[in-house]
VOBATOR-70548 format. One line per 8 residues: their letters; for each residue x, z, y of C-alpha. Coordinates in steps of 0.1 Angstrom, whole numbers, always signed. Example, Ala and Ser with C-alpha at 12.3 -4.5 7.8 and 13.67 -1.06 7.14 Angstrom:
as> +123/+78/-45 | +137/+71/-11
//
This chain:
xxxxxxxx> +357/+35/+463 | +355/+38/+505 | +333/+60/+526 | +308/+32/+531 | +307/+18/+499 | +299/+54/+485 | +270/+56/+511 | +257/+23/+505
xxxxxxxx> +256/+32/+466 | +241/+69/+472 | +214/+52/+493 | +207/+26/+465 | +202/+53/+439 | +178/+73/+460 | +157/+43/+463 | +159/+35/+424
xxxxxxxx> +149/+69/+417 | +117/+66/+438 | +108/+34/+425 | +107/+49/+392 | +79/+72/+400 | +59/+49/+425 | +57/+23/+400 | +40/+42/+377
xxxxxxxx> +14/+43/+405 | -23/+29/+398 | -34/+35/+433 | -66/+53/+423 | -66/+74/+450 | -71/+108/+433 | -44/+121/+454 | -68/+117/+482
xxxxxxxx> -91/+145/+468 | -65/+170/+468 | -41/+167/+493 | -43/+196/+520 | -26/+170/+547 | -52/+146/+540 | -77/+168/+542 | -72/+176/+576
xxxxxxxx> -57/+146/+592 | -74/+118/+571 | -46/+90/+572 | -40/+70/+543 | +1/+71/+549 | +1/+109/+546 | -13/+107/+510 | +7/+102/+484
xxxxxxxx> -6/+68/+475 | +2/+58/+512 | +39/+72/+504 | +42/+53/+472 | +33/+22/+492 | +57/+28/+519 | +86/+37/+491 | +77/+3/+477
xxxxxxxx> +81/-15/+507 | +114/+2/+517 | +127/-8/+484 | +118/-45/+487 | +132/-46/+521 | +97/-57/+536 | +99/-26/+558 | +122/-9/+580
xxxxxxxx> +128/+31/+588 | +107/+35/+619 | +94/+67/+635 | +60/+61/+621 | +76/+55/+585 | +97/+91/+590 | +64/+107/+606 | +45/+98/+571
xxxxxxxx> +71/+106/+548 | +76/+139/+568 | +39/+149/+565 | +42/+163/+533 | +40/+201/+519 | +58/+194/+488 | +30/+216/+475 | +27/+194/+441
xxxxxxxx> -8/+193/+439 | -9/+157/+436 | +14/+156/+411 | -8/+184/+391 | -39/+160/+397 | -23/+124/+392 | -37/+107/+358 | -5/+84/+357
xxxxxxxx> +16/+112/+357 | +33/+102/+390 | +53/+131/+410 | +52/+120/+445 | +71/+147/+458 | +103/+134/+442 | +94/+100/+459 | +92/+118/+492
xxxxxxxx> +125/+138/+488 | +141/+106/+476 | +129/+87/+508 | +141/+117/+531 | +175/+116/+515 | +178/+78/+520 | +171/+79/+557 | +197/+104/+560
xxxxxxxx> +223/+84/+543 | +212/+58/+568 | +206/+77/+602 | +229/+108/+591 | +218/+141/+595 | +216/+151/+631 | +231/+176/+652 | +207/+204/+649
xxxxxxxx> +201/+200/+614 | +238/+200/+604 | +243/+228/+627 | +216/+247/+609 | +225/+236/+574 | +262/+230/+574 | +273/+260/+593 | +247/+285/+603
xxxxxxxx> +234/+285/+568 | +265/+278/+548 | +288/+303/+570 | +257/+332/+566 | +272/+355/+588 | +255/+338/+620 | +221/+339/+606 | +223/+376/+593
xxxxxxxx> +240/+384/+630 | +209/+365/+646 | +184/+382/+630 | +201/+417/+639 | +195/+407/+675 | +160/+394/+666 | +150/+425/+655 | +163/+442/+681
xxxxxxxx> +150/+420/+707 | +115/+426/+686 | +116/+464/+689 | +127/+461/+727 | +96/+442/+735 | +71/+463/+709 | +70/+432/+685 | +60/+410/+709
xxxxxxxx> +24/+410/+709 | -3/+387/+720 | -1/+392/+759 | +36/+398/+759 | +48/+371/+787 | +77/+363/+763 | +55/+340/+743 | +58/+314/+769
xxxxxxxx> +92/+309/+761 | +83/+303/+725 | +78/+264/+732 | +115/+258/+745 | +126/+268/+705 | +101/+245/+691 | +74/+275/+682 | +38/+278/+690
xxxxxxxx> +34/+308/+718 | +3/+316/+695 | +28/+325/+665 | +32/+360/+652 | +64/+363/+635 | +73/+391/+608 | +96/+419/+621 | +133/+410/+611
xxxxxxxx> +157/+440/+596 | +183/+454/+617 | +204/+458/+584 | +206/+433/+557 | +193/+444/+523 | +227/+433/+509 | +248/+452/+529 | +223/+486/+518
xxxxxxxx> +237/+482/+481 | +269/+481/+463 | +272/+446/+446 | +269/+463/+412 | +240/+490/+408 | +240/+512/+375 | +210/+525/+359 | +194/+554/+373
xxxxxxxx> +195/+571/+340 | +209/+564/+307 | +230/+533/+291 | +221/+501/+304 | +195/+478/+289 | +210/+449/+302 | +230/+433/+332 | +204/+416/+357
xxxxxxxx> +215/+391/+384 | +196/+395/+416 | +190/+362/+439 | +176/+381/+468 | +171/+351/+488 | +174/+348/+528 | +139/+364/+535 | +143/+391/+514
xxxxxxxx> +177/+397/+525 | +171/+396/+565 | +132/+403/+567 | +114/+418/+535 | +141/+442/+525 | +115/+464/+507 | +109/+438/+484 | +147/+440/+477
xxxxxxxx> +141/+478/+474 | +114/+474/+452 | +128/+455/+427 | +164/+473/+426 | +141/+504/+419 | +121/+493/+394 | +148/+474/+374 | +172/+504/+379
xxxxxxxx> +144/+528/+371 | +138/+511/+338 | +173/+512/+328 | +190/+480/+339 | +223/+476/+359 | +214/+452/+386 | +242/+429/+404 | +237/+416/+437
xxxxxxxx> +266/+391/+442 | +276/+395/+479 | +285/+357/+487 | +252/+344/+475 | +236/+320/+500 | +205/+302/+505 | +188/+287/+474 | +191/+250/+486
xxxxxxxx> +155/+242/+489 | +150/+240/+527 | +180/+218/+528 | +168/+198/+504 | +135/+195/+517 | +149/+182/+550 | +168/+152/+538 | +202/+167/+533
xxxxxxxx> +210/+156/+497 | +249/+166/+496 | +240/+199/+516 | +216/+212/+490 | +240/+201/+461 | +268/+225/+480 | +244/+252/+480 | +234/+250/+448
xxxxxxxx> +266/+246/+429 | +280/+276/+450 | +252/+296/+436 | +256/+286/+402 | +291/+289/+401 | +288/+323/+417 | +263/+339/+393 | +281/+323/+364
xxxxxxxx> +315/+348/+372 | +291/+377/+361 | +282/+381/+324 | +241/+387/+331 | +216/+388/+307 | +189/+374/+332 | +187/+362/+369 | +157/+376/+384
xxxxxxxx> +141/+364/+420 | +116/+376/+442 | +108/+342/+460 | +89/+315/+448 | +111/+285/+459 | +142/+303/+452 | +130/+307/+416 | +120/+269/+414
xxxxxxxx> +153/+260/+429 | +174/+281/+405 | +152/+268/+377 | +144/+230/+382 | +155/+215/+412 | +192/+224/+407 | +192/+201/+377 | +189/+169/+402
xxxxxxxx> +224/+180/+417 | +244/+192/+386 | +253/+175/+352 | +233/+184/+322 | +256/+206/+302 | +249/+236/+277 | +262/+258/+306 | +238/+247/+332
xxxxxxxx> +212/+249/+305 | +219/+284/+295 | +222/+296/+331 | +182/+281/+342 | +171/+298/+309 | +183/+331/+323 | +162/+326/+357 | +131/+344/+360
xxxxxxxx> +106/+353/+388 | +103/+391/+392 | +69/+392/+380 | +76/+370/+350 | +106/+392/+342 | +86/+425/+341 | +57/+413/+324 | +77/+402/+295
xxxxxxxx> +106/+426/+294 | +94/+462/+309 | +70/+481/+289 | +52/+501/+317 | +26/+526/+307 | -4/+535/+320 | +7/+573/+324 | +38/+557/+347
xxxxxxxx> +17/+547/+372 | +1/+561/+403 | -31/+553/+419 | -33/+527/+444 | -75/+527/+459 | -74/+495/+470 | -94/+461/+470 | -65/+433/+462
xxxxxxxx> -68/+397/+457 | -39/+372/+451 | -28/+344/+463 | -9/+314/+441 | +24/+301/+457 | +27/+263/+450 | +62/+266/+440 | +52/+297/+414
xxxxxxxx> +19/+281/+402 | +26/+244/+399 | +65/+248/+405 | +73/+270/+377 | +40/+278/+358 | +36/+314/+369 | -2/+324/+376 | -11/+353/+353
xxxxxxxx> +19/+374/+349 | +13/+386/+390 | -21/+392/+384 | -16/+411/+352 | +6/+435/+369 | -20/+443/+397 | -48/+445/+376 | -27/+473/+355
xxxxxxxx> -21/+495/+386 | -46/+523/+385 | -70/+524/+416 | -68/+487/+424 | -101/+467/+427 | -86/+430/+419 | -112/+404/+432 | -101/+370/+428
xxxxxxxx> -104/+345/+460 | -119/+310/+462 | -90/+284/+456 | -62/+310/+453 | -39/+282/+440 | -48/+258/+469 | -17/+256/+495 | -15/+277/+525
xxxxxxxx> -1/+253/+547 | +33/+272/+548 | +56/+250/+532 | +90/+262/+545 | +98/+247/+576 | +68/+228/+577 | +47/+254/+592 | +73/+252/+618
xxxxxxxx> +77/+217/+625 | +38/+209/+619 | +24/+239/+631 | -8/+230/+644 | -16/+209/+613 | -4/+239/+590 | -28/+262/+607 | -56/+240/+600
xxxxxxxx> -48/+240/+565 | -44/+278/+564 | -78/+284/+581 | -94/+275/+547 | -73/+305/+532 | -83/+330/+558 | -119/+322/+551 | -114/+327/+518
xxxxxxxx> -96/+357/+522 | -123/+372/+543 | -150/+362/+520 | -131/+380/+490 | -138/+413/+512 | -100/+428/+502 | -79/+447/+519 | -46/+433/+505
xxxxxxxx> -36/+402/+496 | -7/+401/+471 | +16/+371/+465 | +52/+360/+459 | +61/+339/+488 | +79/+351/+517 | +66/+320/+538 | +35/+324/+523
xxxxxxxx> +32/+359/+536 | +47/+350/+570 | +21/+322/+575 | -9/+337/+560 | -2/+369/+579 | +4/+352/+613 | -34/+333/+609 | -48/+364/+599
xxxxxxxx> -35/+382/+630 | -48/+352/+650 | -82/+358/+637 | -81/+393/+641 | -83/+402/+605 | -75/+436/+593 | -62/+424/+558 | -27/+423/+548
xxxxxxxx> -4/+405/+530 | +22/+424/+504 | +43/+411/+477 | +31/+424/+440 | +65/+438/+434 | +61/+461/+462 | +26/+473/+454 | +34/+479/+421
xxxxxxxx> +68/+499/+430 | +45/+518/+453 | +22/+527/+422 | +54/+535/+400 | +67/+559/+429 | +34/+574/+432 | +37/+587/+397 | +73/+596/+404
xx> +87/+572/+378 | +114/+558/+398
//
């Protein structure tokens, strides 16, 4: 089959897969009542029902790809709220992703997306080096505070000048550890692979340290394969079907080379990619099934497999709430486990916030490409955090941490974002358990 015929066949496949979903739609409009984007923009094209109708018109040939069509398809957080609430069982996010992939097969990926996904992310070292230089610049410019004139350059790179960025690490987390880390004492209870994710590796390196310290402190051997790459979700969400498959196949083959009892992640999107999205790109097999069953969110793994006794925990006298990342609560069905870990920490006063499971608007690259809308969505989250009267908000998603902390700073609120596993590690260190 020649290249053009293969591209045409792939495009038709994407539309047919989209059709399997949108044909279930009853046009009831239930999605209008739950969609965070629709609540802010009020445009029927931006809600799941509207996108299903666009898909139907594209499949029938009654509609061509236009800027307006692409804008509507890109107005989606992939928060899965519409899927969770659809009485007909439609998964509109699958329709959206198939349409994005279809458009890419028709128009190509474009120079900048190809540069980022096929070169910078794939080869990894440019991103690692870039993160180090950004970290140096941030420190030289005192974190680029709210009155720093450097902010006026942000729009040149597609960023709002209001935005606060997290501090990039000067040294990647993966470079700080050998590939195989033995347990701190005694024989190994198991061999655990750790998929650090890009944010853990280059920004939130303390999360990686917390995961490693807890696992090795409780007798596990930890394996951090050095050649692991992006989980593929950002590539997938931006319409690069073939690129996402490359990343997922690479990570599958890499982790399969190690004899692992489990694979842990401390990022909700990484977990969803390795548990579920990978099945879109790889043929069903016993090997793939065994692989996906080994993948755990770190909160899920600790709650299920590690018996942490009360006397092993030190006191953290904080008022804490929890934000449910979309790719964890709806993407993986994980909600109670992180709450249990927080509540077991002595001194922690856990306070449930209103609408904890409602999307914060981060949605990976959405909060970069659609920043103003993302902040409007996030304003509701900030209001609920303030109403909860807490000092910390714990979660399990790097982009949620990034986006919510950005908006809290813009509101001059004192609440701080943390990862659940960080707080648990702090408690264990306070008691000198790890």
